[in-house]
Each structure stands twice: as structure tokens, then as C-alpha cells.
C-alpha angles and dihedrals in degrees: 000000000000120000092245101038089126133032120207119191117205112203094208133057099242129059131178114252090237089067093053092045095050095044091046086061090068094041095253124165108227118202122189118206117226135209127358110347122208131185090257093051091049092051092048092050094048091049094044092063119014108251126214099182139016122207113200139171107189122307141059096062119235102227127191090262091054093048093045089054089063099082090168095039114131106165142019111199120196115208089213139021116272117086099182091111096064132065104246094182092056091048092050092048090056094043092246114157114229118203138179133202092260114208095350098112101029096102093048095050093043091051092051088050090055091046089055092047094052094042092053097042093048094037092233096164095048094046091048090053093047094049091051087052091056101264123135107199101178097103094058107020120112116176133187130248129222090224109108096006124123122243117198111206115197106195114029099199126120096306096037091052092051091049090049091053093049092047092052088053086061090052097256126147108236125207130179139178122289112273135182090235121027123174102235091199088074091070090228124139119222117223139159120274094253090051093047092051094046096047103039122097086194129024118200125188122220103150129115118254113255133167089257098056102037107131093356091140093075142129093299092050093048090050089061095051124096116268106265095016120150130234125207125187123185094147118068127335095221091066086080130063094225096197091054091047092051090053092048091051095044092050092049096242089124123041099216148319138221118203130185091172136047134191091249119039131224085041118265112233091226095056104135091223091071089070095043121101127253101012123144116203133193125177103250091285099136093117096034104106123125093247095042093050092052093046092050093046091049092048093048091050092048090051091053092048092049094052096043095047098040095255130140120274116215105259093229089062099053117100115217114243093233126063097356095264120153118227107261089017128259 
């Protein structure tokens, strides 16, 4: 096997050592892209040296033009879960296998979700700010417990199931959307979307972004939610109409929100949510733990190796060619 039998293009300028180690084992040449990357630059790079595999995390998007430029392309491996930044139809047309990191980041994202839930319900951020400003709120403060409250989980895939399990450990009732098949061992009740929104004390989003659900958490959805209910999003920012959410928070219809993702990333300074009350932000770091990053990198590398060498890709990592759904869901 020659040292450069395969070429793997990494569309970001940092890669975990486990990726380099695993790909070196099949004699692959690994090239990291540097600086701002546009569609044109990607196409030029893929055409400059024929590319067998692309390893990506999020941006830049892999458009149909980029994928079509890869005449030798066999696999696109996502070092994560969401595939809304690549053209699945174009990949399917060219016979390119698209894979994700499977369950690699589920624990990390679920734990951040629970951290958000606890921080909002016990007002950790506000109390910290007040104490630093010289206030001592113990004589008058009355918080709320998770025990006995209802959590509405939208998207009961790998992450959603883990969140449901953790929430039930806190004594919460957990509801989710109606499904054809629902694992009853999860102890989760299936309801319609209007019922979920109206019954949940907290709504948490764990579904992939599709053309059908873009911005579905909007003014109408917020009007159905309980007064003072909370909203958590560790999935995709575009699931929420951010202007409508800012209004709902400012008018006091919702009690708070915690967002790891926004519709425009990095965050735009004029995002209306920055001026809304009781919002916790993090910079799309739900999956960014030391262990999760290594697991995802290892899984992505293994997927590339399997495709290029004629091996078997774990079924939970394969993205279906239609609709952008991941086998076993998100």
C-alpha cells in the first residue's frame, strides 16, 4: 500500500491526533485547510488533488458544487451529528457515503442541557450577579424544584433519550411528540405538539433541522406554552424564530431560555435575544468536552477507514440518502 493511496481533506485547521494516527494506518495523506474557506476555495482544493474523503465538523457548508467537484470522492465524515450543512441529495447522486459520529457526543450535549435546566430553574446566573453586586437574597428568595415538573422533549433520538432519562432521575414527568414506535421502557408519554407545548414547564429541543421545522418555535408556539415556561435549545439555532422568542421573553410570557445555538454563528451582535431578559448563552459548545471530542474524532476516522478500505460502517453512523435523517435518529 503506497503512502498516498488515499487523500483525506479536513475542512478545518485543527484535527485530533487520533484522526491522524488512524488514517496514517491506511497510508492516507491528510490535508488541513487553513483560514477562511469559501465554496470556490473548497472546489479548487478538491480539484487540485483528487480527494477520496472529506472530514468536516460544521462550516463551511458542502454544497452540491463542492461535492460534484469531488470526482473521486467516496465518503464525507461528519465529526458530529447535524448534517444540515451539506447537500445530501448531491452526495447520494454521486454515490458518496455520508456518516456522522453516532452516539459520540450524546452524553456531553445531554449534560449541558441538564446544566441549563438547573441553572434556569434555580436562577443561578441572576443570583450570582446579584450577590456580586452586594445583595443577599436568602431572606426573600423562593426558587423552584424540578421534582414534579413536566419536561417536553422535542426530538427523542440519542440525545433526547438521554435527557429524558436524566430528567426522570430528578423526578420530572417527561413527554415527547407522538411517534409510530416509542420505547415504553423510557417512561415517556407521547402527545401532540400543542399538548406538549401547553403542558410542559420546560421545552427542550433535540431534533435535526429540516426544511419543515425551520423556525417552528415561533410566536404561535410560544402562545401555547405555559406562562413562565422555559425553553432550551442545544440542537440547531434555526429551529427558533429568535425575534419572536425575544418578544415572548421581554413581555414575560416565557420565564427564560438557554441557548447553545443561534441562527447565525458566530453570534451576530444585533441578535434581538441579547437584549431579552433571562437568557443564558453558550457558544455552540454542547459537544465540546475532552472525552466527546476524542470519541467523535475516533468515530469519524473509523468511518473513513471503513469506507475507503471496504470495511463495514457502524449502521448508527450512516446518514440516509433521503431527507437527511440519521439512522436511529439524532
